PAZAPA-4460 file (N, C-alpha, C; in steps of 0.05 Angstrom, whole numbers, plus 32768, in hexadecimal, padded with zeros to 4 digits):
% residues 305
    n_x    n_y    n_z   ca_x   ca_y   ca_z    c_x    c_y    c_z   seq   type   mol
   8207   82C7   862C   81F4   82D8   861A   81D9   82DA   862A     1      X     A
   81D4   82F6   8626   81B6   82FD   8633   81A1   82EB   862F     2      X     A
   8191   82E5   863C   817A   82D1   863B   816A   82DA   8625     3      X     A
   8163   82F6   8629   8151   8304   8613   8158   8305   85FF     4      X     A
   8175   8308   85F4   8185   8306   85DB   817F   82EE   85D3     5      X     A
   8184   82D4   85E3   8180   82BD   85D9   8166   82B5   85C9     6      X     A
   8151   82B9   85DB   8136   82B7   85D9   8130   82C8   85BA     7      X     A
   8134   82D8   85B2   8134   82EB   859B   813D   82DF   8585     8      X     A
   8159   82D5   8586   8162   82C0   8573   8155   82A5   856D     9      X     A
   814E   829C   8584   8143   8282   8581   8126   8283   856F    10      X     A
   8114   829F   8573   8100   82A0   855E   8109   82A8   8549    11      X     A
   811F   82B5   8545   8121   82C1   8528   812E   82AA   851A    12      X     A
   8138   828E   8529   8140   827B   851C   8124   826C   8510    13      X     A
   8112   826B   8522   80F9   825C   8519   80EB   8264   8507    14      X     A
   80EA   8284   8505   80DF   8293   84EE   80EB   8288   84D9    15      X     A
   8105   828C   84D3   8110   8286   84B8   810B   826A   84B3    16      X     A
   810B   8252   84C3   8104   823E   84BF   80E8   8238   84AF    17      X     A
   80D9   8248   84BB   80BA   8246   84B2   80BC   8250   849A    18      X     A
   80CA   8268   8492   80C8   8279   847E   80D1   8266   8467    19      X     A
   80EC   825A   846B   80F5   824B   8455   80E2   8230   844F    20      X     A
   80D8   8227   8464   80C5   8212   8458   80AB   8215   844A    21      X     A
   80A1   8233   844D   808B   823A   8442   8091   823F   8420    22      X     A
   80AC   824A   841F   80B2   8251   8406   80B7   8234   83F7    23      X     A
   80C3   8222   8405   80CB   8209   83F9   80B4   81FA   83F2    24      X     A
   809D   81FA   83FF   807D   81F4   83F9   807A   81FE   83DA    25      X     A
   8079   8216   83DC   8070   822B   83CC   8082   8224   83B0    26      X     A
   8099   8220   83AF   80AB   821A   839A   80A4   81FE   8389    27      X     A
   8099   81E8   839C   8091   81D3   8394   8076   81D4   838A    28      X     A
   8066   81DF   8394   8048   81E3   8389   8042   81F1   8375    29      X     A
   8050   820B   8374   8047   821D   835B   8062   8221   8349    30      X     A
   8056   822A   832D   8068   822E   831C   806B   824E   8319    31      X     A
   8085   8255   8318   8087   8270   8319   80A8   8278   8324    32      X     A
   80B2   828D   831B   80CD   8295   8324   80E1   8285   8316    33      X     A
   80EF   8276   8328   8104   8265   8326   80FB   8247   8324    34      X     A
   80E0   8244   8331   80D3   8228   8331   80D7   8219   8319    35      X     A
   80DE   81FB   831D   80DF   81EC   8302   80C2   81E7   82FB    36      X     A
   80B6   81EA   82E1   80A0   81E3   82D6   8098   81C5   82DA    37      X     A
   807F   81BC   82E0   8079   819F   82E1   807F   8192   82C3    38      X     A
   8086   8175   82C6   8089   8166   82B4   807C   814D   82B2    39      X     A
   8080   8142   829B   8074   8120   829A   8058   8121   82A0    40      X     A
   8050   810D   82AD   8034   8107   82B6   802B   811B   82C0    41      X     A
   8032   812E   82D3   8027   8145   82E7   8020   8157   82CE    42      X     A
   8032   8161   82BA   802C   8173   82A5   8017   816C   8296    43      X     A
   8010   8151   8292   7FF6   814D   8280   7FE0   814C   8294    44      X     A
   7FDF   814D   82AB   7FC9   814C   82B9   7FB4   8168   82B7    45      X     A
   7F98   8166   82AE   7F8E   8181   82B3   7F8C   818A   8293    46      X     A
   7F97   817D   8283   7F92   8185   8264   7F8B   8170   8252    47      X     A
   7F7C   8170   8240   7F75   815B   822E   7F8C   8154   821F    48      X     A
   7F8A   8137   8217   7F9E   812D   8203   7F95   8134   81E8    49      X     A
   7FA7   813C   81D5   7FA1   813F   81C0   7F9E   8125   81AE    50      X     A
   7F8A   8127   8198   7F81   8110   8190   7F99   8102   8178    51      X     A
   7FA0   80E8   817A   7FB6   80DE   816D   7FAD   80E4   814E    52      X     A
   7FBF   80E8   813A   7FBC   80E5   811E   7FBF   80CB   8115    53      X     A
   7FA9   80C5   8108   7FAB   80A2   80FF   7FC0   80A1   80EE    54      X     A
   7FCA   8085   80EE   7FE1   807E   80D8   7FD5   8078   80BB    55      X     A
   7FBE   8071   80BE   7FB5   8069   809E   7F9C   8081   809E    56      X     A
   7F97   808C   808A   7F85   809C   8080   7F71   808D   806A    57      X     A
   7F59   8085   8073   7F46   807B   8061   7F40   8089   8049    58      X     A
   7F42   80A4   8046   7F38   80B5   8035   7F52   80CC   8029    59      X     A
   7F64   80BD   801D   7F7C   80D1   8013   7F6C   80E1   7FFF    60      X     A
   7F7B   80F7   7FF9   7F73   8108   7FE7   7F7B   8106   7FCD    61      X     A
   7F91   80F7   7FCB   7F9E   80F5   7FAB   7FA6   80D9   7FAB    62      X     A
   7FAD   80CC   7F91   7FB2   80B2   7F8D   7FC4   80B3   7F73    63      X     A
   7FD6   80A3   7F76   7FED   809C   7F5E   7FEE   807C   7F59    64      X     A
   7FED   8075   7F43   7FEF   8054   7F41   8004   804D   7F2F    65      X     A
   8011   803B   7F39   802B   802E   7F2D   8026   8010   7F2A    66      X     A
   8033   8005   7F11   802E   7FE5   7F0E   8035   7FE1   7EF0    67      X     A
   801E   7FCE   7EE6   8028   7FC4   7ECF   8011   7FC7   7EC0    68      X     A
   800B   7FB0   7EA9   7FF4   7FB5   7E93   7FD7   7FB5   7EA0    69      X     A
   7FD6   7FA7   7EBC   7FBB   7FA5   7EC6   7FB1   7FC2   7ECD    70      X     A
   7FC4   7FCF   7ED9   7FBE   7FF0   7EE6   7FB5   7FFF   7ECB    71      X     A
   7FC0   7FF5   7EB1   7FB9   8003   7E9D   7FA5   7FFE   7E8A    72      X     A
   7F96   7FEC   7E95   7F7C   7FE2   7E88   7F81   7FD1   7E6E    73      X     A
   7FA0   7FC6   7E70   7FA3   7FBD   7E53   7F8E   7FA8   7E4E    74      X     A
   7F84   7FA3   7E32   7F77   7F8D   7E29   7F58   7F8F   7E31    75      X     A
   7F4D   7FA4   7E40   7F33   7FA9   7E4C   7F23   7FB5   7E36    76      X     A
   7F2C   7FC3   7E27   7F19   7FD1   7E13   7F1D   7FC8   7DF5    77      X     A
   7F39   7FC4   7DEE   7F3B   7FBE   7DD7   7F57   7FAC   7DD6    78      X     A
   7F58   7F94   7DC0   7F74   7F81   7DC3   7F89   7F90   7DC2    79      X     A
   7F9D   7F8B   7DD5   7FBA   7F91   7DD7   7FBD   7FAC   7DDB    80      X     A
   7FAB   7FBC   7DEC   7FAA   7FD6   7DED   7FA3   7FE2   7E06    81      X     A
   7FB4   7FF7   7E14   7FAD   8001   7E2A   7F91   8011   7E2C    82      X     A
   7F83   8013   7E42   7F6A   8020   7E42   7F6A   8029   7E60    83      X     A
   7F7E   803B   7E69   7F7D   804C   7E84   7F67   8054   7E8C    84      X     A
   7F4F   805F   7E7D   7F3A   8060   7E89   7F29   8051   7E98    85      X     A
   7F31   8037   7E92   7F22   8024   7EA1   7F35   8017   7EB7    86      X     A
   7F49   8021   7EBD   7F5F   801B   7ED5   7F4C   8017   7EED    87      X     A
   7F54   7FFF   7EFC   7F48   7FFB   7F15   7F52   8011   7F2D    88      X     A
   7F69   801D   7F24   7F75   8031   7F38   7F6C   804E   7F32    89      X     A
   7F72   8054   7F18   7F6A   8075   7F12   7F55   807A   7EFC    90      X     A
   7F49   8061   7EF4   7F3A   8068   7EDA   7F1E   8078   7EE0    91      X     A
   7F12   8083   7ECE   7EFE   8099   7ECD   7EDE   8088   7EC5    92      X     A
   7EE8   8073   7EBC   7ECF   8064   7EB0   7EBA   805D   7ECB    93      X     A
   7EA5   8062   7EBF   7E8F   805B   7ED8   7E8A   8040   7EDE    94      X     A
   7E8E   8030   7EC9   7E90   8015   7EC9   7E9E   8007   7EDC    95      X     A
   7EB3   8015   7EE6   7EC5   800B   7EF4   7EC5   8018   7F0E    96      X     A
   7EC0   8034   7F0F   7EBF   803D   7F25   7ED9   803D   7F38    97      X     A
   7EEF   8047   7F30   7F0A   803E   7F38   7F12   8044   7F55    98      X     A
   7F26   803F   7F5F   7F31   8045   7F78   7F2E   8062   7F79    99      X     A
   7F40   8072   7F6D   7F3C   8091   7F6B   7F23   809B   7F66   100      X     A
   7F12   8090   7F5A   7EF2   80A3   7F56   7EE9   8099   7F70   101      X     A
   7EE7   8082   7F7F   7ED9   807B   7F94   7EE7   808D   7FAB   102      X     A
   7F00   8093   7FAC   7F0E   80A1   7FC6   7F06   80BF   7FBD   103      X     A
   7F09   80C7   7FA8   7F10   80EC   7FA1   7EF5   80EF   7F92   104      X     A
   7EE2   80E1   7F86   7ECF   80EC   7F75   7ED3   80ED   7F59   105      X     A
   7EC4   80EE   7F47   7ECE   80F3   7F30   7EE1   8108   7F27   106      X     A
   7ED5   811D   7F2C   7EE9   8137   7F28   7F00   813A   7F38   107      X     A
   7F02   812E   7F4D   7F18   812A   7F5E   7F29   8118   7F52   108      X     A
   7F28   8102   7F47   7F33   80EB   7F3A   7F43   80FC   7F26   109      X     A
   7F32   810B   7F16   7F3F   8115   7EFC   7F57   8129   7F05   110      X     A
   7F51   8133   7F17   7F68   814D   7F1F   7F7D   813D   7F37   111      X     A
   7F7B   8128   7F41   7F8C   8121   7F54   7F92   8104   7F50   112      X     A
   7F93   80FC   7F41   7F9A   80DC   7F39   7FAC   80DC   7F21   113      X     A
   7FC3   80C5   7F28   7FD3   80C5   7F10   7FD8   80A6   7F0C   114      X     A
   7FDE   80A2   7EF1   7FE4   8084   7EEC   7FFF   807F   7EE3   115      X     A
   8012   8073   7EF0   802C   8072   7EE7   8035   8057   7EDE   116      X     A
   801F   8045   7EDD   8025   8029   7ED2   8030   8027   7EB4   117      X     A
   803A   8015   7EB2   8046   800A   7E99   8041   7FF0   7E8D   118      X     A
   8032   7FEC   7E76   802F   7FCF   7E71   804B   7FBF   7E67   119      X     A
   804C   7FAA   7E73   8063   7F99   7E72   8074   7F9E   7E8F   120      X     A
   8072   7FAF   7E9D   8084   7FB7   7EB0   8084   7FA2   7EC5   121      X     A
   809F   7F9D   7ED3   80A5   7F8A   7EEA   80AC   7F99   7EFD   122      X     A
   80B4   7F8E   7F16   80B6   7F96   7F2F   80CC   7FA9   7F2F   123      X     A
   80E5   7FA3   7F1C   80FE   7FB2   7F1A   80F5   7FCE   7F0D   124      X     A
   80DE   7FCC   7F00   80D5   7FE9   7EF6   80C7   7FFC   7F0A   125      X     A
   80BD   7FEE   7F23   80AD   8003   7F36   80BD   8017   7F3E   126      X     A
   80D9   8014   7F4C   80E5   8030   7F53   80E5   804A   7F49   127      X     A
   80E8   8047   7F29   80EB   805C   7F18   80CB   8065   7F10   128      X     A
   80BA   8053   7F10   8097   805D   7F0F   8093   806C   7F2E   129      X     A
   809C   8062   7F45   8098   806C   7F5C   80A8   8086   7F5E   130      X     A
   80BF   808B   7F55   80CD   80A3   7F53   80B9   80B9   7F41   131      X     A
   80AB   80AF   7F2E   8099   80C3   7F21   8080   80C9   7F2F   132      X     A
   8078   80BD   7F38   8061   80BC   7F46   805F   80CF   7F63   133      X     A
   8079   80C8   7F70   807E   80DC   7F8A   8079   80F9   7F81   134      X     A
   8082   8101   7F6A   8085   811E   7F5D   806A   812A   7F64   135      X     A
   8054   811B   7F61   803A   8124   7F66   8032   8129   7F81   136      X     A
   803F   811D   7F96   803F   8124   7FAF   8023   8116   7FBA   137      X     A
   801F   80F8   7FAB   8005   80EE   7FB4   7FFE   80E4   7FCE   138      X     A
   7FE9   80E1   7FDA   7FE4   80D8   7FF1   7FDF   80BF   7FF4   139      X     A
   7FD8   80B0   7FE0   7FD8   8091   7FDE   7FE6   8089   7FC0   140      X     A
   7FF7   8075   7FC5   8002   8068   7FA9   7FF9   804D   7FAF   141      X     A
   7FED   8046   7F97   7FDC   8029   7F8D   7FF1   801C   7F81   142      X     A
   7FF9   8004   7F8A   800F   7FF7   7F7A   8001   7FD5   7F75   143      X     A
   8007   7FD3   7F5A   7FFD   7FB3   7F4F   8017   7FAA   7F3E   144      X     A
   8028   7F9E   7F45   8041   7F94   7F33   8040   7F7A   7F3C   145      X     A
   8051   7F69   7F2D   8059   7F51   7F33   8051   7F3D   7F22   146      X     A
   803F   7F3C   7F0C   8034   7F25   7EFB   8046   7F21   7EE0   147      X     A
   8052   7F3C   7EDC   8069   7F37   7EC6   8084   7F2C   7ECF   148      X     A
   8087   7F2B   7EEA   80A2   7F1D   7EF4   809B   7F01   7EF2   149      X     A
   8086   7EF4   7EF1   807F   7ED8   7EF3   807B   7ED2   7ED9   150      X     A
   806D   7EE4   7EC2   8065   7EE2   7EA9   807F   7EE6   7E96   151      X     A
   8091   7ED4   7E94   80AC   7ED3   7E85   80A2   7EBA   7E6E   152      X     A
   80BD   7EBF   7E5C   80B9   7EA7   7E4C   80BD   7E8E   7E54   153      X     A
   80C9   7E8D   7E68   80CC   7E70   7E74   80CE   7E72   7E94   154      X     A
   80CF   7E5D   7EA4   80C7   7E5D   7EBC   80EA   7E69   7ECC   155      X     A
   80FC   7E64   7EBC   8115   7E69   7EC1   8122   7E86   7EC0   156      X     A
   810B   7E96   7EB0   810D   7EAF   7EAA   8101   7EC4   7EBD   157      X     A
   80EC   7EB3   7ED3   80E0   7EC6   7EE3   80F5   7ED6   7EF7   158      X     A
   80EB   7EEB   7F07   8101   7EFA   7F18   80FF   7EE7   7F31   159      X     A
   8116   7EE8   7F3B   811B   7EDE   7F4F   810C   7EE6   7F65   160      X     A
   8108   7EDA   7F7C   80F7   7EE9   7F91   810C   7EF4   7F9F   161      X     A
   8122   7EF2   7FA4   8137   7F09   7FB1   8137   7F23   7FA0   162      X     A
   813C   7F24   7F89   813A   7F3B   7F79   811F   7F49   7F76   163      X     A
   8105   7F38   7F7A   80EB   7F48   7F7A   80EE   7F59   7F98   164      X     A
   80F7   7F4C   7FAA   80F9   7F5A   7FC5   8104   7F74   7FC1   165      X     A
   811F   7F6E   7FB9   8129   7F82   7FB6   8123   7F9E   7FAB   166      X     A
   8117   7F95   7F97   810C   7FAC   7F7F   80F5   7FB9   7F8C   167      X     A
   80E0   7FA9   7F9B   80CA   7FB9   7FA4   80D6   7FC4   7FC0   168      X     A
   80E9   7FBF   7FD0   80F2   7FCD   7FE5   8101   7FE9   7FD8   169      X     A
   810C   7FE8   7FC5   811A   7FFE   7FB2   8100   8011   7FB0   170      X     A
   80EE   8009   7FA6   80D3   801A   7F9D   80C7   802A   7FB9   171      X     A
   80C4   8014   7FCD   80BC   8021   7FE4   80D2   8037   7FF3   172      X     A
   80ED   8032   7FF0   80FE   8046   7FF9   80FB   8060   7FE9   173      X     A
   80F5   805D   7FD2   80F5   8073   7FBF   80DD   8081   7FC9   174      X     A
   80C5   8076   7FCE   80B1   8083   7FD7   80B2   808F   7FF3   175      X     A
   80C2   8084   8003   80BF   808A   8022   80DB   80A4   8021   176      X     A
   80E8   80A0   8014   80FF   80BA   8012   80F7   80D3   800A   177      X     A
   80DD   80D6   7FF9   80CE   80EB   7FEC   80B8   80EC   7FFE   178      X     A
   80A6   80DE   8004   8091   80E2   8010   8085   80CA   8029   179      X     A
   8094   80D8   8041   8091   80C2   8058   807F   80BA   8061   180      X     A
   8066   80CE   805E   804C   80CC   8067   803B   80BF   8054   181      X     A
   8042   80BB   803E   8026   80B1   8022   8027   8092   8027   182      X     A
   800C   808F   8025   8000   8073   802A   8008   8064   800D   183      X     A
   8006   8047   8011   8009   8034   7FFD   7FF8   8022   7FFF   184      X     A
   7FE6   801A   7FE7   7FD8   8002   7FE7   7FE9   7FEC   7FD5   185      X     A
   7FEC   7FD6   7FDD   7FFA   7FC0   7FD0   7FE3   7FA9   7FC7   186      X     A
   7FDD   7FA6   7FB0   7FCF   7F96   7FA4   7FDE   7F75   7F9F   187      X     A
   7FD3   7F64   7FA7   7FDF   7F48   7FA4   7FDF   7F42   7F83   188      X     A
   7FF4   7F30   7F7F   7FF6   7F2B   7F60   7FE1   7F11   7F59   189      X     A
   7FCF   7F18   7F47   7FBA   7F05   7F3D   7FC3   7EE4   7F41   190      X     A
   7FB0   7ED6   7F40   7FB8   7EB9   7F3F   7FBA   7EB1   7F20   191      X     A
   7FCF   7EB2   7F16   7FD2   7EAB   7EFA   7FC9   7E95   7EEC   192      X     A
   7FD3   7E7D   7F01   7FC2   7E67   7EF7   7FA5   7E60   7EF7   193      X     A
   7F97   7E70   7F03   7F79   7E73   7F01   7F73   7E80   7EE9   194      X     A
   7F80   7E93   7EE2   7F78   7EA5   7EC8   7F7E   7E8F   7EAE   195      X     A
   7F93   7E7E   7EB7   7F9A   7E69   7E9E   7F80   7E57   7E9D   196      X     A
   7F79   7E52   7EB3   7F64   7E3C   7EB5   7F4B   7E48   7EAD   197      X     A
   7F49   7E61   7EAB   7F2E   7E6C   7EA0   7F2D   7E75   7E85   198      X     A
   7F46   7E83   7E79   7F4A   7E87   7E60   7F4D   7E75   7E4C   199      X     A
   7F57   7E58   7E57   7F58   7E43   7E3F   7F40   7E37   7E32   200      X     A
   7F2D   7E43   7E3C   7F13   7E3A   7E30   7F0A   7E50   7E19   201      X     A
   7F1C   7E60   7E16   7F18   7E72   7DFC   7F2B   7E6A   7DE7   202      X     A
   7F21   7E61   7DCF   7F31   7E61   7DBA   7F3F   7E75   7DAD   203      X     A
   7F2E   7E91   7DAF   7F3A   7EAB   7DA9   7F50   7EB1   7DC1   204      X     A
   7F4B   7EAD   7DDA   7F61   7EB0   7DEC   7F7D   7EA9   7DE4   205      X     A
   7F74   7E8E   7DE0   7F8F   7E7E   7DE0   7FA2   7E86   7DC4   206      X     A
   7F8D   7E91   7DAF   7FA0   7E9C   7D9A   7FB0   7EB3   7D9F   207      X     A
   7FA0   7EC5   7DAF   7FAC   7EDD   7DB7   7FCA   7ED5   7DCD   208      X     A
   7FC3   7EC0   7DDF   7FD9   7EC1   7DED   7FF5   7EB4   7DDF   209      X     A
   7FF2   7EAB   7DC9   800D   7EA3   7DB6   8018   7EBC   7DAD   210      X     A
   800C   7EDA   7DB2   801A   7EEC   7DA6   802D   7EF5   7DC1   211      X     A
   802F   7EE5   7DD5   8047   7EE6   7DEC   8033   7EEF   7E03   212      X     A
   8020   7EEE   7E12   8016   7EF4   7E26   801B   7EDE   7E3C   213      X     A
   802A   7EDF   7E4B   8035   7ECE   7E65   803B   7EB5   7E5B   214      X     A
   8052   7EAF   7E52   8056   7E93   7E41   805F   7E7F   7E54   215      X     A
   8069   7E8A   7E73   8071   7E75   7E80   8055   7E6C   7E8E   216      X     A
   803E   7E74   7E90   8024   7E6A   7E98   8013   7E60   7E82   217      X     A
   8014   7E76   7E71   8000   7E6F   7E59   800A   7E5E   7E41   218      X     A
   8025   7E58   7E3D   8032   7E48   7E25   8021   7E31   7E24   219      X     A
   801F   7E28   7E0E   8011   7E12   7E08   7FFA   7E08   7E18   220      X     A
   7FE9   7E19   7E17   7FD4   7E1A   7E2E   7FC7   7E01   7E31   221      X     A
   7FC0   7DEE   7E1D   7FAF   7DD4   7E1F   7FC1   7DC0   7E2D   222      X     A
   7FDA   7DBE   7E2C   7FEB   7DAC   7E36   7FE3   7DA2   7E54   223      X     A
   7FE1   7D8C   7E5B   7FDD   7D84   7E72   7FEF   7D6C   7E7E   224      X     A
   8009   7D6F   7E71   8015   7D56   7E79   802B   7D60   7E8F   225      X     A
   803A   7D4D   7E97   8048   7D50   7EB5   805A   7D6C   7EAE   226      X     A
   8069   7D75   7E99   8079   7D8A   7E97   8067   7DA6   7E93   227      X     A
   8053   7DA2   7E89   803D   7DBF   7E86   803B   7DC0   7EA8   228      X     A
   802C   7DB1   7EB1   8024   7DB0   7ECA   8037   7DBA   7EE2   229      X     A
   8051   7DB2   7EDE   8064   7DBA   7EF1   806D   7DD8   7EEA   230      X     A
   8068   7DE0   7ED0   806E   7DFC   7EC6   805E   7E07   7ED3   231      X     A
   8045   7E07   7ED3   802E   7E17   7EDC   8031   7E1D   7EF9   232      X     A
   8039   7E03   7F0A   803A   7E01   7F23   804B   7E15   7F2A   233      X     A
   8068   7E11   7F1E   807C   7E23   7F26   8077   7E3D   7F24   234      X     A
   806C   7E4B   7F11   8060   7E65   7F0A   804B   7E6B   7F21   235      X     A
   803D   7E57   7F2A   8028   7E5F   7F3F   803A   7E68   7F5E   236      X     A
   8049   7E53   7F5C   805C   7E54   7F76   8064   7E6E   7F7A   237      X     A
   8074   7E78   7F61   8084   7E90   7F60   806D   7EAB   7F63   238      X     A
   805A   7EA8   7F5A   8045   7EBE   7F66   803B   7EBC   7F85   239      X     A
   803B   7EA4   7F8C   803B   7EA2   7FA9   8051   7EB0   7FBC   240      X     A
   8068   7EA8   7FB0   807B   7EB4   7FBD   8084   7ED4   7FBB   241      X     A
   807A   7EDF   7FA3   8075   7F02   7FA0   8064   7F0A   7FB2   242      X     A
   804E   7F00   7FB8   803C   7F09   7FC8   8040   7F0A   7FE2   243      X     A
   8055   7EF6   7FED   805E   7EF3   800B   806F   7F0A   8007   244      X     A
   807F   7F0F   7FF4   8093   7F26   7FF5   8081   7F42   7FF7   245      X     A
   806F   7F4B   7FEA   805C   7F5F   7FE8   8059   7F62   8008   246      X     A
   8048   7F4E   8011   8039   7F4F   802A   804F   7F53   8041   247      X     A
   8069   7F43   8040   807E   7F4F   8051   8088   7F69   8057   248      X     A
   8091   7F71   8037   809B   7F8C   8036   8088   7FA0   8042   249      X     A
   806E   7F9A   8038   8057   7FB1   803E   8058   7FB1   8059   250      X     A
   8054   7F99   8067   8053   7F99   8088   8068   7FAB   8099   251      X     A
   8081   7FAC   808D   8092   7FBF   8098   8091   7FDA   809C   252      X     A
   8080   7FE3   8088   8077   8004   8083   805B   800B   8090   253      X     A
   805C   801A   80A9   8044   801A   80B4   802D   8029   80A6   254      X     A
   8036   8037   808D   8023   8042   807C   8018   8033   8061   255      X     A
   801D   8017   8065   801F   8007   804D   8006   7FF7   8053   256      X     A
   7FF2   7FF0   8040   7FDD   7FD7   8043   7FE1   7FC5   8024   257      X     A
   7FE5   7FAD   802E   7FDF   7F97   801B   7FC9   7F8F   801C   258      X     A
   7FC0   7F86   8005   7F9F   7F7D   8006   7F9E   7F5F   800E   259      X     A
   7FB0   7F54   801D   7FA6   7F3D   8030   7FA7   7F28   801A   260      X     A
   7FAD   7F29   8000   7FAD   7F16   7FEC   7F92   7F13   7FE0   261      X     A
   7F81   7F28   7FDF   7F64   7F2D   7FD7   7F67   7F22   7FB9   262      X     A
   7F77   7F32   7FA8   7F7A   7F35   7F8E   7F7F   7F19   7F80   263      X     A
   7F93   7F07   7F8E   7F9F   7EF6   7F89   7F89   7EDC   7F8D   264      X     A
   7F7B   7EE2   7FA7   7F63   7ED4   7FAB   7F49   7ED2   7F96   265      X     A
   7F45   7EE9   7F8D   7F2D   7EED   7F7D   7F28   7EDF   7F62   266      X     A
   7F14   7ECF   7F65   7F14   7EBB   7F4B   7F04   7ECA   7F35   267      X     A
   7F15   7ED2   7F25   7F11   7EE1   7F0C   7F03   7EC9   7EF9   268      X     A
   7EE9   7ED0   7EF3   7EDA   7EC0   7EE1   7EDC   7EC8   7EBF   269      X     A
   7EC9   7EBE   7EB0   7ECD   7ECB   7E98   7EC3   7EE7   7E93   270      X     A
   7EB1   7EEF   7EA7   7EA4   7F08   7E9E   7EC0   7F21   7EAD   271      X     A
   7ED0   7F17   7EBF   7EE6   7F2D   7EC0   7EFD   7F28   7EBA   272      X     A
   7F01   7F1A   7E9E   7F17   7F17   7E8C   7F15   7F20   7E75   273      X     A
   7F27   7F2C   7E64   7F27   7F3B   7E4E   7F19   7F2A   7E3A   274      X     A
   7F08   7F36   7E2D   7EFC   7F1D   7E11   7F0F   7F1E   7DFA   275      X     A
   7F25   7F2D   7DFD   7F3C   7F27   7DEA   7F51   7F15   7DEF   276      X     A
   7F5A   7F14   7E0A   7F6F   7F05   7E13   7F6A   7EED   7E27   277      X     A
   7F54   7EF8   7E33   7F50   7EE2   7E48   7F5E   7EDF   7E5D   278      X     A
   7F6D   7EF6   7E64   7F87   7EF1   7E77   7F80   7F0D   7E8B   279      X     A
   7F83   7F22   7E7C   7F81   7F40   7E8A   7F69   7F41   7E97   280      X     A
   7F5C   7F51   7EAA   7F48   7F55   7EAE   7F32   7F6C   7E97   281      X     A
   7F1C   7F63   7E95   7F10   7F6F   7E88   7F01   7F87   7E9B   282      X     A
   7EEE   7F99   7E89   7EE9   7FAF   7E98   7EDA   7FA9   7EB5   283      X     A
   7ECB   7F8E   7EB3   7EBF   7F8B   7ECE   7ED7   7F81   7EE2   284      X     A
   7EEA   7F74   7ED4   7F01   7F6D   7EE6   7F0D   7F80   7EF4   285      X     A
   7F14   7F98   7EE4   7F1C   7FAE   7EF1   7F0A   7FBA   7F05   286      X     A
   7EEF   7FB8   7F08   7EDD   7FC1   7F1B   7EE3   7FB3   7F30   287      X     A
   7EE3   7F98   7F2E   7EE9   7F84   7F47   7F08   7F8D   7F56   288      X     A
   7F19   7F90   7F43   7F34   7F9C   7F52   7F2C   7FB7   7F60   289      X     A
   7F21   7FC5   7F54   7F19   7FE2   7F60   7F0E   7FDA   7F7C   290      X     A
   7EF6   7FCB   7F81   7EEA   7FC7   7F99   7EF9   7FBB   7FAB   291      X     A
   7F0E   7FA8   7FA5   7F25   7F9B   7FB5   7F36   7FB5   7FBF   292      X     A
   7F3D   7FC3   7FB2   7F51   7FDC   7FB5   7F43   7FEF   7FCD   293      X     A
   7F2C   7FEE   7FC8   7F1E   800B   7FD5   7F15   8002   7FEF   294      X     A
   7F0D   7FE6   7FEF   7F07   7FD8   8009   7F21   7FD8   801A   295      X     A
   7F30   7FD2   8014   7F50   7FCC   8026   7F59   7FF0   802E   296      X     A
   7F54   8001   8019   7F62   801A   801F   7F4C   8024   8038   297      X     A
   7F31   8023   8035   7F1E   8031   8049   7F16   8022   8064   298      X     A
   7F25   800A   805F   7F19   7FF7   807C   7F2F   8002   8095   299      X     A
   7F1F   7FFF   80A7   7F29   8006   80C3   7F48   7FFD   80C7   300      X     A
   7F46   7FE3   80C4   7F5C   7FD2   80C9   7F65   7FC4   80AE   301      X     A
   7F7F   7FC2   80AA   7F8A   7FB6   8094   7F81   7F97   8094   302      X     A
   7F7D   7F89   807C   7F79   7F72   8078   7F8F   7F5B   8081   303      X     A
   7F8B   7F45   808B   7FA2   7F31   808D   7FAB   7F23   807A   304      X     A
   7FC6   7F1E   8078   7FCE   7F12   805F   7FC1   7EF6   805F   305      X     A
***
């Protein structure tokens, strides 16, 4: 081959190699044409990260309540009568300053809070109450249930712990299937033994107890023999077991807050108990429950059990 021809071909080869190298570098460093876009860490550089949405909103815009006689304000205003206007959860009374009023204001609570609790309800009734509540699309559901599961005709008639758990889990599933992002506040079951020890000082209260209020704990209230003591301790232990279930089930749901046992630990005095039955919360007692609920809902971190 002629020497000049070989030299020209050699320069052409070098030029081709240089061109390919430049294009290859451009393909790695620039986005365009058929070049792949950067991904992963490289894609995030140079642009701000969006703020994460908090799992728990301390100012929900609507509230629904489910549960039993306590949430209905039973015996707070008149004997053997519901008084929902003083309910700790959704009541309108200024003397209580309910959870809904504290969160939404009085006008907001009137428009965007609903009380589906039923006097006498047990945990087995909670799934149906929850099904009614979810139709309102509440941002927060307040739960207080379990006292009636322990308040039975006898200790043997108390709801088994396994059944209590299954019913509460079903209620939570009912909520989650309809409203996966709704928040839940769960109040612990009050200390029924303490309520007995406070109320037994009232002759009127003990007469009302004979009408059938919590026989397992309040029956034969002045008896202090071994059998009566064992009966009351059995009820007290069952309440503690229920509260453990509430804490455990709630802990599995990232949008559920248990009160950490605050309602159970609250030392209801005579001023916080109904002047008719000395067992259910009075108007003042309802206000104390509202304080506990509001403190739990608005805290930056959930309370520890």
